[in-house]
C-alpha positions as CSV (number, residue, x, y, z in Angstrom):
1,M,11.9,22.8,-43.5
2,I,8.6,21.0,-43.3
3,N,5.2,22.8,-43.1
4,V,2.6,20.8,-41.2
5,L,-1.1,21.3,-40.6
6,A,-2.0,19.5,-37.4
7,V,-5.5,18.5,-36.2
8,D,-6.9,17.0,-33.1
9,T,-10.5,16.1,-32.3
10,S,-9.8,12.9,-30.2
11,G,-11.0,14.4,-26.9
12,P,-12.9,17.2,-25.3
13,V,-10.7,19.9,-27.0
14,A,-10.7,20.6,-30.7
15,G,-7.3,21.8,-31.8
16,V,-5.5,23.1,-34.9
17,A,-1.9,24.1,-35.3
18,I,0.5,25.0,-38.1
19,W,4.2,24.2,-38.0
20,K,6.1,26.5,-40.5
21,N,9.8,26.4,-41.2
22,G,10.7,24.7,-38.0
23,M,8.5,26.9,-35.7
24,L,5.0,27.0,-34.4
25,A,3.2,29.6,-36.5
26,F,-0.4,29.1,-35.3
27,E,-2.2,27.2,-32.5
28,E,-5.9,27.3,-31.5
29,A,-7.7,25.0,-29.1
30,V,-11.4,25.4,-28.1
31,V,-13.7,23.9,-25.6
32,N,-17.3,25.1,-26.3
33,K,-20.8,23.8,-26.8
34,L,-20.2,23.3,-30.5
35,T,-19.3,19.8,-31.8
36,H,-15.9,19.1,-33.3
37,S,-17.6,18.7,-36.7
38,A,-18.9,22.3,-36.4
39,N,-15.6,23.7,-35.1
40,L,-12.9,22.0,-37.2
41,L,-13.2,23.3,-40.7
42,P,-13.6,27.0,-39.6
43,M,-10.6,26.6,-37.4
44,I,-8.5,25.2,-40.3
45,D,-9.7,28.1,-42.5
46,A,-8.7,30.6,-39.7
47,A,-5.3,29.0,-39.3
48,L,-4.5,29.2,-43.0
49,E,-5.8,32.8,-43.2
50,R,-3.9,34.1,-40.2
51,T,-0.6,32.5,-41.3
52,G,-1.0,33.7,-44.9
53,M,-0.7,30.1,-46.1
54,A,-2.7,27.8,-48.4
55,L,-3.5,24.2,-47.8
56,T,-1.2,23.4,-50.8
57,D,1.7,24.9,-48.9
58,M,1.6,22.0,-46.5
59,D,4.1,19.2,-46.8
60,R,2.2,17.0,-44.3
61,L,-1.2,16.8,-42.6
62,A,-0.9,15.4,-39.1
63,V,-3.9,14.1,-37.2
64,V,-4.5,12.4,-33.9
65,V,-5.8,8.9,-34.7
66,G,-6.5,7.8,-31.2
67,P,-7.0,6.5,-28.7
68,G,-9.9,8.7,-27.7
69,S,-13.5,9.4,-28.4
70,F,-14.7,7.1,-31.2
71,T,-16.8,9.9,-32.8
72,G,-14.2,12.6,-32.2
73,V,-11.4,10.5,-33.7
74,R,-13.5,9.8,-36.8
75,I,-14.2,13.5,-37.3
76,G,-10.5,14.4,-37.4
77,V,-9.4,11.4,-39.4
78,S,-12.2,11.8,-41.9
79,T,-11.5,15.5,-42.4
80,V,-7.8,14.9,-42.9
81,K,-8.4,12.0,-45.3
82,G,-10.6,14.3,-47.4
83,L,-8.1,17.1,-47.4
84,S,-5.3,14.7,-48.3
85,H,-7.2,13.2,-51.1
86,G,-8.2,16.5,-52.5
87,C,-4.7,18.1,-52.4
88,G,-2.4,15.1,-52.7
89,I,-0.7,15.8,-49.4
90,P,0.7,12.9,-47.3
91,C,-0.7,12.2,-43.8
92,V,1.0,11.5,-40.5
93,A,-0.8,9.6,-37.8
94,V,-0.1,10.9,-34.3
95,N,-0.8,8.9,-31.1
96,A,-3.0,10.9,-28.6
97,L,-1.2,9.6,-25.5
98,E,2.3,10.4,-27.0
99,A,1.1,13.9,-28.0
100,M,-0.1,14.5,-24.4
101,A,3.3,13.3,-23.0
102,A,5.1,15.7,-25.5
103,G,3.5,18.6,-23.6
104,I,5.2,17.7,-20.4
105,P,8.9,17.5,-21.5
106,Y,10.7,18.5,-18.2
107,F,9.1,16.4,-15.5
108,D,11.6,14.4,-13.5
109,G,9.7,11.1,-13.5
110,V,7.3,9.0,-15.5
111,I,4.6,10.7,-17.6
112,C,1.3,8.9,-17.5
113,P,-1.4,10.2,-19.9
114,I,-4.8,8.7,-19.2
115,Q,-8.1,9.1,-20.9
116,D,-11.4,8.2,-19.2
117,A,-12.7,5.0,-20.7
118,R,-15.6,4.8,-18.3
119,A,-16.6,2.0,-16.0
120,G,-13.5,2.5,-13.9
121,Q,-11.2,2.1,-16.9
122,V,-8.6,4.3,-18.6
123,Y,-6.8,4.3,-21.9
124,G,-3.3,4.7,-20.6
125,A,0.4,4.6,-21.5
126,A,3.7,5.7,-19.9
127,F,6.6,7.7,-21.2
128,A,10.0,9.0,-20.2
129,P,10.2,12.8,-20.5
130,E,12.5,13.0,-23.6
131,E,12.1,14.8,-26.9
132,P,10.2,13.1,-28.4
133,P,8.8,11.1,-25.5
134,R,10.2,7.7,-25.1
135,R,7.6,5.1,-24.6
136,L,7.8,2.9,-21.5
137,L,4.4,1.1,-21.8
138,P,2.1,0.5,-24.8
139,D,-1.4,1.9,-25.0
140,A,-3.9,-0.3,-23.3
141,P,-7.5,-0.1,-21.9
142,L,-7.2,-1.1,-18.3
143,K,-8.9,-0.8,-14.9
144,L,-7.2,2.1,-13.1
145,E,-5.8,-0.2,-10.5
146,D,-4.2,-2.5,-13.1
147,F,-2.7,0.5,-14.9
148,V,-1.2,1.8,-11.7
149,E,0.2,-1.7,-11.0
150,R,1.9,-1.6,-14.4
151,V,3.5,1.9,-14.0
152,T,4.7,1.6,-10.4
153,P,7.9,-0.4,-11.3
154,L,8.9,2.3,-13.8
155,G,9.8,5.0,-11.3
156,T,9.1,6.8,-8.1
157,R,7.2,9.9,-9.4
158,F,4.3,9.8,-11.8
159,C,2.7,12.8,-13.6
160,F,-0.9,12.2,-14.6
161,L,-2.7,14.2,-17.3
162,G,-5.5,13.9,-19.7
163,D,-9.3,13.8,-19.3
164,G,-9.0,10.7,-17.1
165,M,-7.0,12.5,-14.5
166,P,-9.7,14.6,-12.9
167,V,-12.1,11.6,-12.9
168,H,-9.6,9.4,-11.1
169,R,-7.5,11.9,-9.2
170,E,-8.6,11.0,-5.7
171,R,-8.2,7.3,-6.3
172,L,-4.7,7.8,-7.8
173,R,-3.8,9.8,-4.7
174,E,-5.1,6.8,-2.5
175,L,-3.0,4.4,-4.6
176,L,0.2,6.3,-5.0
177,G,0.2,9.0,-2.3
178,D,2.8,11.7,-2.8
179,C,4.3,9.8,-5.7
180,A,1.3,11.0,-7.8
181,V,1.7,14.4,-9.4
182,F,-1.1,16.0,-11.4
183,A,-0.6,18.3,-14.3
184,P,-2.2,21.8,-13.9
185,A,-5.2,22.6,-16.0
186,N,-3.2,24.5,-18.7
187,A,-1.0,21.4,-19.3
188,C,-3.6,18.7,-18.8
189,Y,-5.1,18.6,-22.3
190,L,-3.6,17.5,-25.6
191,R,-2.0,20.6,-27.2
192,P,-2.3,20.8,-31.0
193,A,1.2,22.3,-31.0
194,S,2.4,18.9,-29.8
195,V,0.7,17.2,-32.7
196,A,2.4,19.6,-35.1
197,L,5.8,19.0,-33.4
198,L,5.4,15.2,-33.7
199,G,4.1,15.4,-37.2
200,A,7.1,17.4,-38.3
201,R,9.7,15.0,-37.1
202,P,12.0,13.8,-39.9
203,E,11.3,10.2,-38.8
204,A,7.5,10.6,-38.8
205,Q,6.0,8.0,-41.1
206,E,4.1,9.5,-44.1
207,M,1.2,7.7,-45.5
208,D,-1.6,8.3,-48.1
209,Y,-5.2,9.0,-47.1
210,L,-6.2,5.4,-47.8
211,T,-3.7,4.0,-45.3
212,L,-4.7,6.6,-42.6
213,M,-7.0,4.9,-40.1
214,P,-8.3,5.5,-36.6
215,L,-6.6,3.7,-33.6
216,Y,-9.2,2.1,-31.4
217,L,-8.1,0.2,-28.3
218,R,-11.4,-1.6,-28.1
219,P,-14.4,-1.9,-30.5
220,P,-16.9,1.0,-30.6
221,Q,-20.0,0.5,-28.5
222,A,-22.2,-0.1,-31.6
223,E,-19.9,-3.0,-32.7
224,R,-19.9,-4.5,-29.2
225,N,-23.7,-4.3,-29.1
226,R,-23.9,-5.9,-32.5
227,A,-21.6,-8.7,-31.4
228,L,-23.7,-9.3,-28.3
229,Q,-26.9,-9.5,-30.3
230,E,-25.3,-11.9,-32.7
231,A,-24.1,-14.1,-29.9
232,M,-27.6,-14.1,-28.3
233,R,-29.2,-14.9,-31.6
234,H,-26.9,-17.9,-32.1
235,A,-27.6,-19.0,-28.5
236,G,-31.3,-18.8,-29.2
237,V,-31.9,-16.2,-26.5
């Protein structure tokens, strides 16, 4: 059996879980005024202490690599890279949207996790409710209307979840009517238990800390600003 420490800081919830001998042994998720960088290491320490395990007991370190908050993703990935380097434990990169879909396994329709990308856009994908979720659409940053246009040929009922759902709920209802279903608050966020579950799969790809990298669907704002400044400089503006 595989022991997995799972970490997620890709969105508004900071989460840690431990998968031990084929079962969930620990899960904690917090939404508070502390930053993920302040929450994460104490949460990992608490998870190990309460399960009576040491970091060296882990066979894998699973972490959500994105898509999500640029800063949040970096916090989780950097922490796991450091732990992996220090203890020689392989890493598993977990996709945020897939992990969200894994938390809705029994919906009779298409699971549509969306994250708010601002300016009327979402980071979205679509999955069939299987174990693990079967991907129907790749991750993409899209205007909400374009995302809906892509998912509508896939089914007749669509379950939306993620931090983009409350932001766009009314517009989704306008576009899809009764075909749009919205996950309740307790199932709307990315559960760290789902990260652990996906990270423990026999087919999950292990990698070393040097290979583990964030998944960004578009460049961070700082890079976009720098590119714009370079373009303006070359244009003599």
